C-alpha positions as CSV (number, residue, x, y, z in Angstrom):
1,M,-47.7,-60.4,37.2
2,T,-48.0,-64.1,36.8
3,S,-50.2,-65.7,38.7
4,D,-47.7,-66.9,42.0
5,T,-47.3,-63.5,42.4
6,M,-50.9,-61.6,41.4
7,L,-52.2,-58.8,44.1
8,T,-55.6,-58.3,44.6
9,D,-57.2,-55.3,43.3
10,A,-57.0,-53.5,47.1
11,E,-53.4,-54.1,47.3
12,I,-52.9,-52.7,43.5
13,L,-54.4,-49.7,44.8
14,A,-52.5,-49.6,48.2
15,A,-49.0,-49.7,46.6
16,E,-49.4,-47.1,43.7
17,W,-51.0,-44.7,46.7
18,A,-47.7,-45.3,48.4
19,C,-45.9,-44.4,45.4
20,A,-47.6,-41.7,43.8
21,R,-47.2,-40.7,48.0
22,L,-44.0,-40.6,47.7
23,V,-44.1,-38.4,44.6
24,A,-45.9,-35.8,46.3
25,R,-43.0,-36.3,49.6
26,Y,-40.0,-36.0,47.4
27,A,-41.5,-32.1,45.8
28,N,-42.0,-31.1,49.3
29,L,-39.4,-32.1,51.1
30,N,-37.1,-31.0,48.6
31,D,-39.0,-27.3,48.4
32,A,-38.1,-27.8,52.1
33,G,-34.8,-28.1,52.0
34,A,-35.3,-31.5,54.6
35,W,-32.3,-33.4,52.9
36,E,-32.1,-35.7,55.8
37,K,-35.6,-36.9,54.9
38,L,-35.5,-36.6,51.5
39,A,-33.1,-38.9,51.3
40,D,-34.3,-41.3,53.3
41,L,-37.1,-41.7,50.9
42,Y,-34.6,-43.6,48.8
43,A,-33.4,-47.6,48.9
44,E,-30.0,-48.2,50.5
45,D,-28.7,-48.6,47.3
46,G,-30.9,-46.1,45.1
47,C,-30.5,-44.1,42.7
48,F,-30.7,-40.7,40.5
49,A,-30.3,-38.0,38.4
50,R,-31.8,-35.1,39.1
51,P,-33.4,-33.6,35.5
52,A,-30.9,-30.5,34.4
53,A,-28.5,-32.8,35.0
54,P,-30.2,-36.1,33.6
55,T,-26.8,-37.8,33.0
56,E,-24.4,-37.4,36.2
57,V,-26.3,-40.3,38.4
58,V,-26.0,-40.5,41.8
59,H,-25.5,-43.5,43.3
60,G,-26.7,-44.8,47.1
61,R,-28.7,-43.6,49.9
62,A,-25.5,-41.3,51.6
63,A,-24.2,-40.3,48.4
64,I,-27.7,-39.1,47.5
65,L,-27.7,-37.2,51.0
66,E,-24.6,-36.1,50.4
67,S,-25.3,-34.7,46.6
68,L,-28.5,-32.6,48.4
69,R,-26.2,-31.0,51.1
70,A,-24.4,-30.0,48.5
71,R,-26.2,-27.9,46.4
72,P,-27.6,-24.2,48.3
73,L,-30.6,-24.1,48.9
74,R,-32.9,-22.1,46.7
75,K,-37.0,-20.3,47.4
76,G,-38.7,-22.5,44.7
77,R,-41.5,-24.8,44.5
78,H,-41.8,-28.1,42.8
79,I,-45.4,-29.1,40.8
80,C,-45.7,-33.0,40.0
81,S,-48.6,-34.1,38.5
82,N,-49.9,-36.7,35.6
83,V,-49.0,-39.4,37.9
84,V,-48.9,-42.8,36.5
85,I,-47.6,-45.6,38.6
86,D,-47.9,-49.4,37.5
87,V,-47.4,-52.1,40.3
88,V,-45.3,-55.0,38.1
89,S,-44.8,-56.7,41.3
90,P,-45.4,-57.5,45.4
91,V,-42.2,-55.7,45.8
92,E,-41.7,-53.4,42.7
93,A,-43.5,-50.5,40.8
94,R,-42.7,-47.7,37.6
95,G,-44.0,-44.3,37.6
96,E,-43.7,-41.6,35.3
97,C,-45.0,-37.6,36.2
98,A,-44.6,-34.3,34.8
99,M,-42.9,-31.8,37.0
100,A,-42.7,-27.9,36.8
101,L,-40.4,-26.2,39.1
102,F,-40.5,-22.4,40.1
103,I,-37.3,-21.1,41.3
104,E,-37.5,-17.8,42.6
105,G,-35.9,-15.2,39.7
106,A,-35.6,-17.6,37.0
107,E,-37.6,-19.2,34.2
108,P,-39.7,-22.3,35.0
109,K,-38.6,-25.7,33.9
110,V,-40.3,-28.3,32.7
111,G,-40.0,-32.2,32.7
112,T,-40.1,-36.0,33.7
113,F,-39.4,-37.8,36.3
114,R,-39.0,-41.5,35.9
115,D,-39.3,-43.6,39.0
116,R,-38.9,-47.2,40.0
117,F,-39.9,-48.6,43.4
118,I,-39.1,-51.2,45.4
119,R,-40.8,-52.3,48.9
120,T,-38.4,-52.3,51.4
121,A,-39.2,-53.5,55.2
122,Q,-40.0,-49.5,55.9
123,G,-42.2,-49.4,53.3
124,W,-42.4,-48.4,49.1
125,R,-38.8,-46.2,48.5
126,F,-37.3,-45.1,45.6
127,S,-35.3,-47.6,44.0
128,E,-34.4,-45.2,40.6
129,R,-35.4,-42.0,40.0
130,F,-34.1,-40.0,36.8
131,G,-35.3,-36.7,35.7
132,S,-35.2,-34.9,32.3
133,L,-36.1,-31.3,31.7
134,A,-38.0,-30.8,28.7
135,Y,-37.9,-26.9,28.5
């Protein structure tokens, strides 16, 4: 950050906490099938790619909601850990976390989410969320 965009330690911690909270809310809302609330975690022009389909990028909150609704509801649990958030500016941050997905009747999946966050009038939102699977 340049000197004209410096944040206090408290502001950095608040941004890191807000972005890490988005990561946790994403997992919980996804597991609950709360698609509208999950889509609302994205900026209006946000984009994402599922870990199982990392090259299929969905652009825009409305399209993200549509893609979520098109997926059958399943019984499972996302576990996200090793969350690291780097605040880039007062309105931008980047993050990464490890992800494990447990779905009833299927082998567990392990991967990573790489995120970009943007601060909007409604608070911090995902501007990008790209997943990939390790195995």
